C-alpha atoms as a printed R data frame, in Angstrom:
    type eleno elety resid chain resno       x       y       z
1   ATOM     1    CA   MET     A     1   1.416  13.219  19.044
2   ATOM     2    CA   LYS     A     2  -0.822  14.889  21.568
3   ATOM     3    CA   GLY     A     3   0.216  13.982  25.150
4   ATOM     4    CA   TYR     A     4   3.836  12.890  24.229
5   ATOM     5    CA   ASP     A     5   6.686  14.470  25.909
6   ATOM     6    CA   GLY     A     6   8.001  15.767  22.659
7   ATOM     7    CA   ASP     A     7   8.266  14.314  19.160
8   ATOM     8    CA   VAL     A     8   8.268  10.705  18.408
9   ATOM     9    CA   THR     A     9   8.703   8.481  15.408
10  ATOM    10    CA   ALA     A    10   5.785   6.507  14.233
11  ATOM    11    CA   PRO     A    11   7.357   2.984  13.744
12  ATOM    12    CA   VAL     A    12   7.527   1.464  10.337
13  ATOM    13    CA   SER     A    13   5.634  -1.696   9.571
14  ATOM    14    CA   SER     A    14   7.776  -4.960   8.939
15  ATOM    15    CA   ALA     A    15   6.222  -5.100   5.413
16  ATOM    16    CA   ALA     A    16   8.147  -2.017   4.577
17  ATOM    17    CA   THR     A    17  11.295  -2.702   6.615
18  ATOM    18    CA   GLY     A    18  11.511  -6.236   7.518
19  ATOM    19    CA   GLU     A    19  12.288  -5.314  11.205
20  ATOM    20    CA   GLY     A    20   8.944  -6.457  12.623
21  ATOM    21    CA   GLN     A    21   7.857  -3.092  13.944
22  ATOM    22    CA   SER     A    22   4.364  -2.069  14.624
23  ATOM    23    CA   GLN     A    23   2.158   0.667  13.119
24  ATOM    24    CA   PRO     A    24   1.790   4.401  14.496
25  ATOM    25    CA   LEU     A    25   0.794   4.482  18.046
26  ATOM    26    CA   LEU     A    26  -2.798   5.204  18.665
27  ATOM    27    CA   PRO     A    27  -4.656   6.170  21.856
28  ATOM    28    CA   ASN     A    28  -5.693   2.697  22.735
29  ATOM    29    CA   ASP     A    29  -2.094   1.168  21.941
30  ATOM    30    CA   SER     A    30   0.213   0.067  24.782
31  ATOM    31    CA   ILE     A    31   2.892   2.858  25.133
32  ATOM    32    CA   SER     A    32   6.479   2.879  26.191
33  ATOM    33    CA   ASP     A    33   7.185   4.140  29.575
34  ATOM    34    CA   ASN     A    34   9.473   6.695  27.945
35  ATOM    35    CA   TYR     A    35   6.318   8.767  27.061
36  ATOM    36    CA   GLU     A    36   3.491   9.950  28.930
37  ATOM    37    CA   PHE     A    37   0.602   9.476  26.533
38  ATOM    38    CA   PHE     A    38  -2.662   9.773  28.366
39  ATOM    39    CA   ASN     A    39  -3.488  13.414  29.574
40  ATOM    40    CA   ARG     A    40  -5.720  14.046  32.543
41  ATOM    41    CA   ASP     A    41  -8.785  14.468  30.432
42  ATOM    42    CA   TYR     A    42  -8.516  11.225  28.427
43  ATOM    43    CA   ASN     A    43 -11.140   9.264  30.481
44  ATOM    44    CA   SER     A    44 -13.648  12.201  30.047
45  ATOM    45    CA   PRO     A    45 -16.675  11.344  27.857
46  ATOM    46    CA   ASP     A    46 -16.037  14.778  26.079
47  ATOM    47    CA   PHE     A    47 -12.362  13.899  25.322
48  ATOM    48    CA   ILE     A    48 -11.357  14.179  21.699
49  ATOM    49    CA   TYR     A    49  -7.805  13.175  20.517
50  ATOM    50    CA   THR     A    50  -6.166  15.868  18.598
51  ATOM    51    CA   VAL     A    51  -2.779  16.525  16.872
52  ATOM    52    CA   SER     A    52  -1.520  20.120  16.047
53  ATOM    53    CA   LEU     A    53   0.134  21.030  12.919
54  ATOM    54    CA   THR     A    54   3.379  21.496  14.776
55  ATOM    55    CA   GLU     A    55   3.116  17.925  15.980
56  ATOM    56    CA   LEU     A    56   2.347  16.696  12.536
57  ATOM    57    CA   LEU     A    57   5.393  18.304  10.915
58  ATOM    58    CA   ASP     A    58   7.626  17.153  13.860
59  ATOM    59    CA   THR     A    59   6.759  13.455  13.412
60  ATOM    60    CA   ALA     A    60   8.235  10.967  11.069
61  ATOM    61    CA   TYR     A    61   5.489   8.760   9.916
62  ATOM    62    CA   PRO     A    62   6.191   5.381   8.475
63  ATOM    63    CA   PRO     A    63   6.547   5.610   4.673
64  ATOM    64    CA   LYS     A    64   3.715   4.070   2.653
65  ATOM    65    CA   ALA     A    65   5.028   1.010   0.792
66  ATOM    66    CA   GLN     A    66   4.925   1.065  -2.956
67  ATOM    67    CA   ILE     A    67   4.189  -2.087  -4.818
68  ATOM    68    CA   ILE     A    68   4.068  -0.790  -8.411
69  ATOM    69    CA   ASP     A    69   5.466   2.699  -8.813
70  ATOM    70    CA   GLY     A    70   2.922   5.239  -9.956
71  ATOM    71    CA   LEU     A    71   0.105   2.644 -10.004
72  ATOM    72    CA   LEU     A    72  -0.408   0.546  -6.766
73  ATOM    73    CA   GLY     A    73   0.713   1.120  -3.175
74  ATOM    74    CA   ALA     A    74  -0.065  -0.091   0.259
75  ATOM    75    CA   GLY     A    75  -3.771   0.138   1.136
76  ATOM    76    CA   THR     A    76  -6.933  -1.432   0.009
77  ATOM    77    CA   TYR     A    77  -8.110  -1.180  -3.484
78  ATOM    78    CA   LEU     A    78 -11.087  -2.429  -5.467
79  ATOM    79    CA   PHE     A    79 -10.556  -4.183  -8.907
80  ATOM    80    CA   ALA     A    80 -13.900  -4.151 -10.611
81  ATOM    81    CA   GLY     A    81 -15.144  -5.372 -14.015
82  ATOM    82    CA   ALA     A    82 -17.841  -7.265 -15.694
83  ATOM    83    CA   PRO     A    83 -17.780 -11.172 -15.420
84  ATOM    84    CA   LYS     A    84 -15.301 -12.832 -17.742
85  ATOM    85    CA   VAL     A    85 -13.736  -9.423 -18.783
86  ATOM    86    CA   GLY     A    86 -10.307 -10.751 -17.952
87  ATOM    87    CA   LYS     A    87  -9.875  -9.792 -14.442
88  ATOM    88    CA   SER     A    88  -8.453 -13.130 -13.215
89  ATOM    89    CA   PHE     A    89  -5.835 -13.129 -15.964
90  ATOM    90    CA   PHE     A    90  -4.777  -9.641 -14.970
91  ATOM    91    CA   MET     A    91  -4.623 -10.684 -11.272
92  ATOM    92    CA   ALA     A    92  -2.488 -13.694 -12.204
93  ATOM    93    CA   GLN     A    93  -0.157 -11.406 -14.237
94  ATOM    94    CA   LEU     A    94  -0.064  -8.880 -11.363
95  ATOM    95    CA   GLY     A    95   0.788 -11.458  -8.860
96  ATOM    96    CA   TYR     A    96   3.471 -13.051 -10.962
97  ATOM    97    CA   HIS     A    97   5.214  -9.674 -11.694
98  ATOM    98    CA   VAL     A    98   5.172  -8.529  -8.132
99  ATOM    99    CA   SER     A    99   6.349 -11.983  -6.709
100 ATOM   100    CA   ASN     A   100   9.297 -11.835  -9.325
101 ATOM   101    CA   GLY     A   101   9.997  -8.088  -9.030
102 ATOM   102    CA   ILE     A   102   9.369  -7.830 -12.820
103 ATOM   103    CA   PRO     A   103   8.264  -4.526 -14.260
104 ATOM   104    CA   LEU     A   104   4.701  -4.366 -15.322
105 ATOM   105    CA   TRP     A   105   4.942  -2.501 -18.621
106 ATOM   106    CA   ASP     A   106   6.693   0.622 -17.879
107 ATOM   107    CA   TYR     A   107   5.911   0.664 -14.125
108 ATOM   108    CA   PRO     A   108   8.784  -0.413 -11.902
109 ATOM   109    CA   VAL     A   109   7.681  -3.219  -9.486
110 ATOM   110    CA   HIS     A   110   8.925  -3.730  -5.850
111 ATOM   111    CA   LYS     A   111   9.492  -7.495  -5.240
112 ATOM   112    CA   GLY     A   112   7.625  -9.161  -2.520
113 ATOM   113    CA   THR     A   113   5.564 -12.157  -1.446
114 ATOM   114    CA   VAL     A   114   2.104 -12.420  -2.978
115 ATOM   115    CA   LEU     A   115  -0.901 -14.305  -1.756
116 ATOM   116    CA   TYR     A   116  -3.652 -14.904  -4.450
117 ATOM   117    CA   LEU     A   117  -6.966 -16.001  -2.837
118 ATOM   118    CA   ALA     A   118  -8.520 -17.436  -6.048
119 ATOM   119    CA   LEU     A   119 -11.772 -18.321  -4.346
120 ATOM   120    CA   GLU     A   120 -13.587 -18.997  -7.673
121 ATOM   121    CA   ASP     A   121 -11.013 -21.306  -8.908
122 ATOM   122    CA   VAL     A   122  -9.634 -24.829  -8.449
123 ATOM   123    CA   HIS     A   123  -5.874 -25.768  -8.514
124 ATOM   124    CA   ALA     A   124  -6.100 -27.415 -11.926
125 ATOM   125    CA   ARG     A   125  -7.467 -24.312 -13.635
126 ATOM   126    CA   LEU     A   126  -4.925 -22.263 -11.911
127 ATOM   127    CA   GLN     A   127  -2.010 -24.604 -13.134
128 ATOM   128    CA   LYS     A   128  -3.322 -24.242 -16.604
129 ATOM   129    CA   ARG     A   129  -3.736 -20.524 -16.683
130 ATOM   130    CA   LEU     A   130  -0.316 -19.797 -15.162
131 ATOM   131    CA   SER     A   131   1.318 -22.227 -17.459
132 ATOM   132    CA   GLN     A   132  -0.150 -20.822 -20.584
133 ATOM   133    CA   MET     A   133   0.818 -17.238 -19.364
134 ATOM   134    CA   PHE     A   134   4.211 -17.908 -18.124
135 ATOM   135    CA   GLY     A   135   5.292 -21.393 -19.239
136 ATOM   136    CA   THR     A   136   7.097 -23.424 -16.503
137 ATOM   137    CA   ASP     A   137   9.002 -20.496 -14.882
138 ATOM   138    CA   SER     A   138   8.005 -20.675 -11.214
139 ATOM   139    CA   THR     A   139   8.535 -18.908  -8.025
140 ATOM   140    CA   ASP     A   140   8.056 -19.834  -4.287
141 ATOM   141    CA   ASP     A   141   6.930 -16.203  -3.580
142 ATOM   142    CA   LEU     A   142   3.540 -16.530  -5.269
143 ATOM   143    CA   HIS     A   143   1.070 -18.407  -3.050
144 ATOM   144    CA   PHE     A   144  -2.440 -19.611  -3.969
145 ATOM   145    CA   ALA     A   145  -5.477 -20.556  -1.840
146 ATOM   146    CA   THR     A   146  -8.849 -21.559  -3.089
147 ATOM   147    CA   HIS     A   147 -10.748 -21.393   0.280
148 ATOM   148    CA   ALA     A   148 -10.700 -18.821   2.897
149 ATOM   149    CA   LYS     A   149 -12.715 -17.757   5.978
150 ATOM   150    CA   SER     A   150 -15.072 -14.710   5.817
151 ATOM   151    CA   ILE     A   151 -14.693 -11.082   7.083
152 ATOM   152    CA   GLY     A   152 -15.360 -11.438  10.664
153 ATOM   153    CA   GLY     A   153 -15.363 -15.116  10.506
154 ATOM   154    CA   GLY     A   154 -11.694 -15.849  10.850
155 ATOM   155    CA   LEU     A   155 -10.184 -14.281   7.606
156 ATOM   156    CA   ASP     A   156  -8.116 -11.672   9.691
157 ATOM   157    CA   GLY     A   157  -6.537 -14.442  11.642
158 ATOM   158    CA   GLN     A   158  -5.767 -16.434   8.398
159 ATOM   159    CA   LEU     A   159  -4.171 -13.442   6.716
160 ATOM   160    CA   ASN     A   160  -2.153 -12.379   9.882
161 ATOM   161    CA   ARG     A   161  -0.831 -15.946  10.126
162 ATOM   162    CA   PHE     A   162   0.315 -15.743   6.529
163 ATOM   163    CA   VAL     A   163   2.048 -12.346   6.864
164 ATOM   164    CA   HIS     A   164   3.694 -13.572  10.007
165 ATOM   165    CA   LYS     A   165   5.193 -16.549   8.309
166 ATOM   166    CA   ASN     A   166   6.047 -14.373   5.126
167 ATOM   167    CA   PRO     A   167   7.270 -10.859   6.459
168 ATOM   168    CA   ASP     A   168   8.075  -9.763   2.968
169 ATOM   169    CA   THR     A   169   4.422 -10.028   1.844
170 ATOM   170    CA   LYS     A   170   3.531  -6.874  -0.399
171 ATOM   171    CA   LEU     A   171   0.355  -7.918  -2.036
172 ATOM   172    CA   ILE     A   172  -2.805 -10.079  -1.222
173 ATOM   173    CA   ILE     A   173  -5.396 -10.603  -3.957
174 ATOM   174    CA   ILE     A   174  -8.785 -11.559  -2.855
175 ATOM   175    CA   ASP     A   175 -10.728 -12.909  -5.787
176 ATOM   176    CA   THR     A   176 -13.496 -12.098  -5.171
177 ATOM   177    CA   LEU     A   177 -14.804  -9.808  -2.416
178 ATOM   178    CA   GLN     A   178 -18.122 -11.559  -2.447
179 ATOM   179    CA   LYS     A   179 -16.758 -14.870  -1.470
180 ATOM   180    CA   ILE     A   180 -15.401 -13.412   1.798
181 ATOM   181    CA   ARG     A   181 -18.587 -11.391   2.781
182 ATOM   182    CA   GLU     A   182 -20.643 -12.652   5.623
183 ATOM   183    CA   VAL     A   183 -23.734 -14.562   4.652
184 ATOM   184    CA   GLY     A   184 -26.969 -12.611   5.562
185 ATOM   185    CA   GLY     A   185 -27.576  -9.035   6.694
186 ATOM   186    CA   GLU     A   186 -28.275  -6.010   4.538
187 ATOM   187    CA   LYS     A   187 -26.211  -6.873   1.629
188 ATOM   188    CA   SER     A   188 -26.565  -3.610  -0.173
189 ATOM   189    CA   SER     A   189 -26.516  -1.192   2.719
190 ATOM   190    CA   TYR     A   190 -23.796   1.538   2.574
191 ATOM   191    CA   SER     A   191 -22.791   0.825   6.193
192 ATOM   192    CA   ASN     A   192 -22.316  -2.939   5.660
193 ATOM   193    CA   ASP     A   193 -20.314  -2.255   2.459
194 ATOM   194    CA   TYR     A   194 -18.264   0.473   4.139
195 ATOM   195    CA   GLU     A   195 -17.551  -1.759   7.074
196 ATOM   196    CA   ALA     A   196 -16.529  -4.684   5.137
197 ATOM   197    CA   VAL     A   197 -13.854  -2.833   3.246
198 ATOM   198    CA   THR     A   198 -12.760  -1.034   6.366
199 ATOM   199    CA   GLN     A   199 -12.017  -4.184   8.192
200 ATOM   200    CA   ILE     A   200  -9.748  -5.228   5.267
201 ATOM   201    CA   LYS     A   201  -8.158  -1.798   5.105
202 ATOM   202    CA   ARG     A   202  -7.433  -2.019   8.960
203 ATOM   203    CA   PHE     A   203  -5.267  -5.285   8.151
204 ATOM   204    CA   ALA     A   204  -3.507  -3.641   5.057
205 ATOM   205    CA   ASP     A   205  -2.686  -0.471   7.012
206 ATOM   206    CA   ARG     A   206  -1.474  -2.465   9.979
207 ATOM   207    CA   HIS     A   207   0.913  -4.429   7.829
208 ATOM   208    CA   ASN     A   208   1.782  -1.744   5.344
209 ATOM   209    CA   ILE     A   209   0.744  -3.985   2.404
210 ATOM   210    CA   CYS     A   210  -1.601  -3.824  -0.401
211 ATOM   211    CA   VAL     A   211  -5.047  -5.817  -0.426
212 ATOM   212    CA   LEU     A   212  -6.645  -5.953  -3.856
213 ATOM   213    CA   LEU     A   213 -10.374  -6.692  -3.791
214 ATOM   214    CA   VAL     A   214 -11.769  -8.101  -7.076
215 ATOM   215    CA   HIS     A   215 -15.253  -7.267  -7.493
216 ATOM   216    CA   HIS     A   216 -17.993  -7.204 -10.105
217 ATOM   217    CA   THR     A   217 -19.721  -4.314 -11.988
218 ATOM   218    CA   ARG     A   218 -23.568  -4.060 -12.483
219 ATOM   219    CA   LYS     A   219 -25.318  -3.941 -15.885
220 ATOM   220    CA   GLN     A   220 -26.819  -0.464 -15.609
221 ATOM   221    CA   GLY     A   221 -24.598   2.300 -17.019
222 ATOM   222    CA   ALA     A   222 -23.673   5.597 -15.021
223 ATOM   223    CA   GLU     A   223 -22.296   9.026 -15.806
224 ATOM   224    CA   ASP     A   224 -19.399   8.224 -13.632
225 ATOM   225    CA   CYS     A   225 -18.014   4.703 -14.594
226 ATOM   226    CA   PHE     A   226 -16.958   3.994 -10.962
227 ATOM   227    CA   GLU     A   227 -20.619   4.160 -10.027
228 ATOM   228    CA   THR     A   228 -21.186   0.945 -11.979
229 ATOM   229    CA   ILE     A   229 -19.324  -1.031  -9.167
230 ATOM   230    CA   SER     A   230 -21.867  -3.540  -7.883
231 ATOM   231    CA   GLY     A   231 -23.095  -2.513  -4.363
232 ATOM   232    CA   THR     A   232 -23.211   0.916  -2.734
233 ATOM   233    CA   ASN     A   233 -20.736   3.716  -2.658
234 ATOM   234    CA   GLY     A   234 -19.549   2.533   0.625
235 ATOM   235    CA   LEU     A   235 -17.229   0.045  -1.087
236 ATOM   236    CA   LEU     A   236 -15.325   2.848  -2.987
237 ATOM   237    CA   GLY     A   237 -15.675   5.286  -0.017
238 ATOM   238    CA   ALA     A   238 -13.830   2.965   2.408
239 ATOM   239    CA   ALA     A   239 -11.107   1.923  -0.230
240 ATOM   240    CA   ASP     A   240  -7.846   3.812  -0.864
241 ATOM   241    CA   GLY     A   241  -8.583   3.505  -4.584
242 ATOM   242    CA   ALA     A   242 -10.209   1.547  -7.419
243 ATOM   243    CA   PHE     A   243  -9.496   0.066 -10.842
244 ATOM   244    CA   LEU     A   244 -12.194  -0.459 -13.277
245 ATOM   245    CA   MET     A   245 -11.640  -2.701 -16.324
246 ATOM   246    CA   TYR     A   246 -14.226  -2.561 -19.028
247 ATOM   247    CA   LYS     A   247 -14.695  -3.252 -22.818
248 ATOM   248    CA   GLU     A   248 -17.028  -1.770 -25.415
249 ATOM   249    CA   LYS     A   249 -17.715  -5.304 -26.631
250 ATOM   250    CA   ARG     A   250 -17.335  -8.361 -24.686
251 ATOM   251    CA   THR     A   251 -15.789 -10.388 -27.503
252 ATOM   252    CA   ASP     A   252 -13.173  -7.598 -28.156
253 ATOM   253    CA   ASN     A   253  -9.591  -8.147 -26.953
254 ATOM   254    CA   LYS     A   254  -9.218  -4.432 -26.217
255 ATOM   255    CA   ALA     A   255 -10.086  -2.893 -22.665
256 ATOM   256    CA   VAL     A   256  -9.796   0.393 -20.876
257 ATOM   257    CA   LEU     A   257  -8.327   0.445 -17.310
258 ATOM   258    CA   ASP     A   258  -9.331   3.372 -15.233
259 ATOM   259    CA   ALA     A   259  -7.375   3.961 -12.032
260 ATOM   260    CA   VAL     A   260  -8.385   6.352  -9.200
261 ATOM   261    CA   GLY     A   261  -6.821   6.605  -5.705
262 ATOM   262    CA   ARG     A   262  -5.916   8.720  -2.722
263 ATOM   263    CA   ASP     A   263  -2.143   8.496  -3.119
264 ATOM   264    CA   HIS     A   264  -1.804   7.966  -6.835
265 ATOM   265    CA   GLN     A   265  -2.684   9.923 -10.083
266 ATOM   266    CA   ASP     A   266  -5.844   9.261 -11.678
267 ATOM   267    CA   GLN     A   267  -5.177   7.308 -15.000
268 ATOM   268    CA   ARG     A   268  -6.665   5.713 -18.070
269 ATOM   269    CA   LEU     A   269  -4.693   2.942 -19.490
270 ATOM   270    CA   LEU     A   270  -5.450   1.288 -22.879
271 ATOM   271    CA   LEU     A   271  -4.955  -2.482 -22.815
272 ATOM   272    CA   GLU     A   272  -5.059  -5.232 -25.461
273 ATOM   273    CA   PHE     A   273  -5.315  -8.925 -24.527
274 ATOM   274    CA   ASP     A   274  -2.871 -11.246 -26.138
275 ATOM   275    CA   ARG     A   275  -4.937 -14.335 -26.598
276 ATOM   276    CA   GLU     A   276  -2.040 -16.598 -27.476
277 ATOM   277    CA   ARG     A   277  -0.131 -15.972 -24.166
278 ATOM   278    CA   CYS     A   278  -3.335 -14.592 -22.100
279 ATOM   279    CA   LEU     A   279  -1.436 -11.610 -21.020
280 ATOM   280    CA   TRP     A   280  -2.674  -7.984 -20.944
281 ATOM   281    CA   GLN     A   281  -0.477  -5.510 -22.874
282 ATOM   282    CA   LEU     A   282  -0.331  -1.866 -22.555
283 ATOM   283    CA   THR     A   283  -0.918   0.090 -25.846
284 ATOM   284    CA   GLY     A   284  -1.265   3.605 -24.546
285 ATOM   285    CA   ALA     A   285  -2.347   5.893 -21.749
286 ATOM   286    CA   GLU     A   286  -4.745   8.800 -21.980
287 ATOM   287    CA   THR     A   287  -3.149  10.523 -19.095
288 ATOM   288    CA   GLU     A   288   0.701  11.143 -18.763
289 ATOM   289    CA   LEU     A   289   2.065  10.122 -15.530
290 ATOM   290    CA   TRP     A   290   3.234  12.965 -13.473
291 ATOM   291    CA   VAL     A   291   6.617  12.463 -11.703
292 ATOM   292    CA   ASN     A   292   7.812  14.405  -8.667
293 ATOM   293    CA   PRO     A   293  10.475  16.741  -9.493
294 ATOM   294    CA   PRO     A   294  13.979  16.119  -8.019
295 ATOM   295    CA   ASP     A   295  14.471  17.389  -4.482
296 ATOM   296    CA   PRO     A   296  18.135  18.458  -4.099
297 ATOM   297    CA   LEU     A   297  17.845  18.418  -0.389
298 ATOM   298    CA   LEU     A   298  16.614  14.727  -0.081
299 ATOM   299    CA   GLU     A   299  19.197  13.713  -2.887
300 ATOM   300    CA   ALA     A   300  21.924  15.192  -0.751
301 ATOM   301    CA   VAL     A   301  20.854  13.441   2.318
302 ATOM   302    CA   ALA     A   302  20.573  10.182   0.399
303 ATOM   303    CA   GLY     A   303  24.137  10.818  -0.847
304 ATOM   304    CA   LEU     A   304  25.482  10.597   2.791
305 ATOM   305    CA   LEU     A   305  24.803   6.971   3.159
306 ATOM   306    CA   THR     A   306  26.546   4.124   1.379
307 ATOM   307    CA   PRO     A   307  26.609   0.211   1.671
308 ATOM   308    CA   GLU     A   308  29.829   0.783   3.622
309 ATOM   309    CA   ALA     A   309  28.401   3.453   5.806
310 ATOM   310    CA   PRO     A   310  24.521   2.768   5.852
311 ATOM   311    CA   GLU     A   311  23.751   4.667   8.973
312 ATOM   312    CA   TRP     A   312  24.051   8.100  10.413
313 ATOM   313    CA   SER     A   313  22.799   9.402  13.723
314 ATOM   314    CA   GLY     A   314  23.063  12.773  15.469
315 ATOM   315    CA   SER     A   315  21.334  16.120  15.800
316 ATOM   316    CA   ALA     A   316  19.893  18.263  13.046
317 ATOM   317    CA   SER     A   317  22.485  20.840  13.867
318 ATOM   318    CA   GLU     A   318  25.229  18.219  13.240
319 ATOM   319    CA   LEU     A   319  23.711  17.181   9.939
320 ATOM   320    CA   VAL     A   320  23.332  20.784   8.267
321 ATOM   321    CA   PRO     A   321  27.148  21.309   7.926
322 ATOM   322    CA   LEU     A   322  27.256  17.751   6.003
323 ATOM   323    CA   LEU     A   323  24.873  19.076   3.309
324 ATOM   324    CA   SER     A   324  27.005  21.586   1.558
325 ATOM   325    CA   GLY     A   325  25.262  24.297  -0.403
326 ATOM   326    CA   PHE     A   326  22.132  24.311   1.894
327 ATOM   327    CA   ASP     A   327  21.656  27.269   4.156
328 ATOM   328    CA   ILE     A   328  18.693  25.768   6.145
329 ATOM   329    CA   GLN     A   329  17.766  25.985   9.990
330 ATOM   330    CA   PRO     A   330  18.057  22.689  11.825
331 ATOM   331    CA   ASN     A   331  14.431  22.501  12.814
332 ATOM   332    CA   VAL     A   332  13.375  23.192   9.157
333 ATOM   333    CA   LEU     A   333  15.798  20.348   8.057
334 ATOM   334    CA   THR     A   334  14.042  17.976  10.531
335 ATOM   335    CA   ARG     A   335  10.646  18.749   9.253
336 ATOM   336    CA   ARG     A   336  11.794  18.462   5.554
337 ATOM   337    CA   LEU     A   337  13.036  14.982   6.474
338 ATOM   338    CA   ASN     A   338   9.781  14.013   8.153
339 ATOM   339    CA   VAL     A   339   7.829  15.266   5.222
340 ATOM   340    CA   GLY     A   340  10.058  13.655   2.778
341 ATOM   341    CA   ALA     A   341  10.325  10.326   4.558
342 ATOM   342    CA   ASP     A   342   8.032   8.598   1.968
343 ATOM   343    CA   ARG     A   343  10.316   9.550  -0.882
344 ATOM   344    CA   LEU     A   344  13.513   8.815   1.024
345 ATOM   345    CA   TRP     A   345  12.289   5.374   1.508
346 ATOM   346    CA   ASN     A   346  10.621   4.525  -1.859
347 ATOM   347    CA   GLU     A   347  13.287   6.436  -4.069
348 ATOM   348    CA   HIS     A   348  16.462   5.746  -2.151
349 ATOM   349    CA   GLY     A   349  15.674   2.932   0.400
350 ATOM   350    CA   ILE     A   350  16.494   5.207   3.408
351 ATOM   351    CA   ARG     A   351  14.469   5.258   6.673
352 ATOM   352    CA   VAL     A   352  14.273   8.360   8.664
353 ATOM   353    CA   ASP     A   353  13.800   8.456  12.566
354 ATOM   354    CA   THR     A   354  13.384  11.739  14.426
355 ATOM   355    CA   VAL     A   355  12.995  11.434  18.125
356 ATOM   356    CA   ARG     A   356  13.117  14.078  20.918
357 ATOM   357    CA   THR     A   357  14.931  12.718  23.932
358 ATOM   358    CA   HIS     A   358  15.920  14.640  27.183
359 ATOM   359    CA   ALA     A   359  19.399  15.220  25.424
360 ATOM   360    CA   GLY     A   360  17.487  16.743  22.481
361 ATOM   361    CA   ARG     A   361  16.085  15.851  19.159
362 ATOM   362    CA   THR     A   362  17.996  13.084  17.340
363 ATOM   363    CA   VAL     A   363  17.841  12.197  13.643
364 ATOM   364    CA   LYS     A   364  18.765   8.727  12.466
365 ATOM   365    CA   LEU     A   365  19.054   7.789   8.919
366 ATOM   366    CA   SER     A   366  19.266   3.952   7.916
367 ATOM   367    CA   LEU     A   367  20.106   2.590   4.518
368 ATOM   368    CA   ASP     A   368  18.208  -0.553   3.677
369 ATOM   369    CA   GLY     A   369  20.985  -2.810   2.250
370 ATOM   370    CA   SER     A   370  18.608  -4.977   0.045
371 ATOM   371    CA   ARG     A   371  17.467  -1.825  -1.734
372 ATOM   372    CA   ALA     A   372  20.877   0.027  -1.952
């Protein structure tokens, strides 16, 4: 990062590692004395904080946690649909699967604590809905609340407290977005919509978790179905992605689920509602999910760690000879590890740290025992 004495590793969030570390260092964060962050021009009104391509490649950023592989990751997402289309049943199904680590259809799920703010429900209705869907199978990792404060009115503190008490939190569902919007103001202004989602996104990014905002669509049609989301484009513009559930007929038990996002492939899933169990079933997909091809180098690195030897630390020059069959320069290896940090974490449960000290650059690889 600009102004550092060499390379640094952006710390990994507690939600990803369970180690209680903070998010990447920003210009206004407190900085360790090991690094000189502020340059001489920082207090100038003309100062702009920049990062060079070299600094980007030489930094290991925290991996973005995955909640449902190929479908849902850390960040802030909208889940929109017409009233009574089946959104709340889908949210309950999603929360149950994540809290139990049960695959959702063909999508692998990473287990974690879930908070479901069912702000249009009461406990008795939730009890009836969940028992109808899953019988009496229970879990202590799926939490419900029917009341919450508003954005800018204490919600951030409530969510922070919950995550602090439940550091393995992966998913927070807010049903609905309108229930946590501040009363008054320009309800339909782009800036207000953008800022509302941005405040939630700051929280989600800070903790490396997913916040799913349930929202409604308007009756008017649009060439782009995502333009039917109620409000301005500021909502979708600030979010990391969105899901749109819709039916051709309200009484139909079939629905389409469109998904768009910055970090996931756009998809169109065909669903059918099992009225007896009140569960959404996947019947088909109009888009084939693209899968990253194997990366032999990352797989070789992952093969160095085992539950018996879960850590390795040393220079990139010391690491190269351990990777038989790879003719690669140490600095190139370090950059490949930095760029591949997401895949090493999500596919192999390995965290990468690269730090430049006075003795030189050090690479540290750590295997998360819970995911080994």
